[in-house]
C-alpha positions in Angstrom: -6.0 45.4 37.4 -6.4 41.6 36.7 -9.8 39.9 36.4 -9.9 36.4 37.3 -12.8 34.1 38.3 -14.9 34.3 35.3 -17.5 31.5 34.7 -16.2 29.5 31.5 -17.2 30.2 28.2 -16.9 26.9 26.7 -18.4 25.7 23.1 -19.6 22.0 24.1 -17.4 19.0 22.2 -18.8 18.1 19.0 -19.6 14.6 18.5 -17.0 12.7 16.4 -18.1 11.9 12.4 -16.5 8.2 12.7 -17.5 5.4 10.8 -21.4 4.5 11.2 -22.2 7.9 12.8 -24.6 8.5 10.4 -26.4 5.6 11.3 -26.5 6.3 14.8 -27.9 9.3 14.3 -30.6 7.6 12.1 -31.4 4.9 14.5 -31.7 7.8 16.9 -34.0 9.4 15.3 -36.2 6.1 14.2 -36.5 5.5 18.2 -37.7 9.0 18.7 -40.3 8.8 15.8 -41.5 5.7 17.4 -41.4 7.1 20.9 -43.6 10.0 19.8 -46.3 7.8 18.4 -46.6 5.8 21.9 -48.8 7.0 24.7 -47.4 8.0 28.1 -46.4 5.0 30.1 -46.4 2.8 27.8 -43.5 0.1 28.4 -41.9 0.0 25.1 -41.8 4.1 24.8 -40.3 4.0 28.3 -37.7 1.6 26.7 -36.8 3.6 24.0 -36.2 6.4 26.1 -33.6 4.8 28.6 -32.2 3.7 25.1 -31.7 7.1 23.6 -30.5 8.4 26.9 -28.1 5.5 27.5 -26.5 6.2 24.2 -25.8 10.0 24.8 -25.2 10.0 28.1 -21.1 10.1 27.1 -21.8 12.7 25.0 -23.5 14.7 28.1 -20.6 14.1 30.4 -18.0 15.2 27.8 -20.0 18.5 27.7 -20.0 18.2 31.6 -16.6 18.0 32.3 -16.1 21.2 30.2 -17.5 23.1 33.1 -15.7 21.1 35.7 -13.4 23.7 36.6 -15.3 25.9 39.6 -14.1 23.7 42.5 -17.1 21.7 41.8 -17.0 18.0 41.5 -17.4 16.7 37.9 -20.0 14.5 39.1 -22.3 17.3 40.2 -22.0 18.4 36.3 -22.1 15.3 35.2 -26.0 15.0 36.8 -27.1 18.6 35.7 -26.0 17.6 32.1 -27.9 14.3 32.4 -31.0 15.9 33.5 -30.4 18.4 30.6 -29.9 15.1 28.3 -33.5 13.8 29.5 -35.2 16.8 29.2 -34.4 16.7 25.5 -35.3 13.5 24.9 -38.7 14.0 26.2 -39.0 17.4 24.5 -37.5 16.9 20.9 -39.7 16.9 18.1 -38.1 14.6 15.4 -40.6 16.8 13.2 -39.0 19.8 13.6 -36.6 19.2 11.1 -33.6 19.4 13.5 -30.9 17.0 14.2 -31.2 15.4 17.9 -27.6 16.8 19.1 -28.5 20.1 17.7 -31.3 20.5 19.9 -29.7 18.3 22.7 -26.7 20.5 23.2 -28.0 23.5 23.9 -30.4 21.9 26.2 -27.6 20.0 28.3 -25.4 23.4 28.3 -28.5 25.8 29.7 -28.8 23.2 32.5 -25.5 23.5 33.5 -24.8 27.6 32.9 -28.4 28.0 35.2 -26.6 25.4 37.6 -23.6 27.6 37.6 -25.8 30.9 38.2 -28.2 29.3 40.8 -26.2 26.7 42.9 -22.4 27.2 42.6 -21.6 30.7 44.4 -20.9 30.6 47.9 -22.8 33.6 48.9 -26.1 34.5 47.0 -25.7 37.8 45.1 -29.0 39.2 42.9 -29.1 37.1 39.1 -28.2 40.7 37.6 -24.9 40.6 39.1 -24.5 37.1 38.1 -25.0 37.2 34.7 -23.0 40.9 34.8 -20.1 39.5 36.2 -19.8 36.5 33.4 -20.1 39.4 30.9 -17.4 41.3 32.6 -15.1 38.6 32.6 -15.7 37.4 29.0 -15.1 41.2 27.9 -11.8 41.4 30.1 -10.9 38.2 28.4 -11.2 39.5 24.5 -10.2 43.3 25.8 -7.0 41.5 26.7 -6.4 40.1 23.5 -7.1 43.2 22.0 -5.1 45.4 24.3 -2.6 43.2 24.7 -2.7 44.0 28.7 -5.6 43.5 31.2 -8.1 46.0 31.1 -8.9 48.9 33.3 -12.2 49.2 34.8 -13.0 52.6 32.7 -12.4 50.5 29.4 -14.2 47.4 31.2 -17.4 50.2 31.4 -16.9 51.5 27.9 -17.0 48.1 26.4 -20.1 46.5 28.5 -21.9 50.2 28.1 -22.2 50.8 32.0 -21.0 53.0 34.4 -17.6 52.5 36.0 -19.3 52.2 39.2 -21.1 49.1 38.4 -18.0 47.3 37.2 -16.5 47.9 40.6 -19.6 46.5 42.1 -19.2 43.2 39.7 -16.0 43.1 40.8 -17.3 42.8 44.0 -19.7 40.2 43.5 -17.3 38.2 41.7 -15.5 37.5 45.3 -18.6 36.1 46.6 -18.2 33.0 44.3 -16.0 30.9 46.1 -15.0 31.2 50.1 -12.3 29.9 52.4 -12.5 28.4 55.7 -11.4 30.6 58.3 -9.8 26.9 60.0 -8.1 27.2 56.8 -4.4 27.1 57.6 -2.3 29.6 55.9 1.2 29.1 57.9 3.3 27.0 60.1 4.1 28.1 63.5 7.9 27.9 64.9 9.6 24.5 65.8 6.5 22.8 67.1 5.2 22.7 63.5 1.5 24.3 64.2 -0.2 25.7 62.2 -1.9 29.3 62.0 -5.6 29.0 60.7 -6.9 31.9 58.6 -9.3 33.4 61.1 -6.5 34.0 63.8 -5.0 36.1 60.9 -8.2 38.3 61.4 -7.8 41.4 63.3 -10.6 42.6 65.9 -11.8 46.0 67.0 -9.2 47.8 69.2 -10.6 49.5 71.8 -8.0 51.7 71.8 -9.6 53.8 68.6 -12.9 54.6 70.6 -10.5 56.1 73.8 -8.1 57.9 71.6 -11.4 59.7 69.9 -12.7 60.6 73.3 -9.3 61.8 74.2 -9.3 64.1 71.3 -12.8 65.3 71.6 -12.0 65.9 75.9 -9.1 67.9 75.0 -11.2 70.2 72.9 -13.5 70.7 75.5 -10.9 71.3 78.0 -9.5 74.0 75.8 -13.3 75.6 76.0 -13.4 75.8 79.5 -12.7 79.3 81.5 -9.1 79.2 83.5 -10.7 78.8 86.7 -12.5 75.4 85.7 -9.3 74.4 84.0 -7.1 74.9 87.2 -10.0 73.7 89.7 -9.6 70.4 87.2 -6.1 70.2 86.8 -5.7 69.9 91.0 -8.3 67.7 91.6 -7.8 65.1 89.1 -4.1 65.6 88.3 -2.6 66.8 91.6 -5.0 64.4 93.2 -5.5 67.4 95.6 -9.0 66.8 98.0 -11.6 69.7 97.9 -10.5 71.1 101.3 -7.2 71.8 100.0 -8.4 73.1 96.6 -10.8 75.6 98.7 -7.5 77.0 101.1 -5.6 77.6 97.6 -8.3 79.4 95.9 -10.0 81.4 98.7 -13.1 79.5 99.0 -15.1 76.9 100.7 -15.1 73.3 99.8 -18.8 73.2 99.5 -18.1 75.9 96.6 -15.2 73.6 94.9 -17.7 70.6 94.9 -19.9 72.8 93.2 -17.5 74.2 90.5 -16.3 70.7 89.9 -20.0 69.3 89.3 -21.0 72.4 86.8 -17.7 71.4 85.2 -17.9 68.2 84.6 -21.9 68.2 83.6 -20.3 70.8 80.8 -17.7 68.2 79.7 -20.2 65.1 79.4 -22.8 67.2 77.3 -19.9 68.1 74.6 -20.0 64.4 74.3 -23.4 64.2 73.7 
């Protein structure tokens, strides 16, 4: 069993430790301390806030691009990463003892993961199932490395500590992550070069199935009729004989034939109920 479609578990990039990096960190901390000491709405506070955000946008983009592998544009993830960066700047406490990047990185990654969870599924599935799907794919990757082969459903279930039925459900839920348009071409048709769309390859309900079922039910009901009833039905509906001709063959009146046919048909209809 191959398990695909996992949401990536990617560690965010670490900032480069180039010359002057410690100085930049110190400048960032100095600006953040000045920000905290200014009231909301103060122009100098807004200027400092914009400077800190601008200085770290490149770092936020580097994180975002590590996640832009699931059909969404990199711009989508960059905007989400910027949102996490702004939240980090607004909520950071310089006196807490943590460096700004140590605080901002999980904030940015958290925003991106929330975006994965809430906005990138083509069909909505329960949040618990989304989280289980992510955990299942992570476990599948680890087990593949450990076992040297893709894990079975039972092995995945044992590793996650859940019933095998939930693993199957999570696999089904993973199919909701992305969809394909029914208008997507899947093949070329003959010399004219026309394309067959995906929708044209999907079969519809065949009315013949229902007729086959009815035929088998009717066969059983007819087998349950008396010999005289079966004989009358055969003469009327398979040989095309009139009620008068049937009456002459059986030595009964046309009225008796009519009543016999009506009674037999009612019995057959009741069998379909």
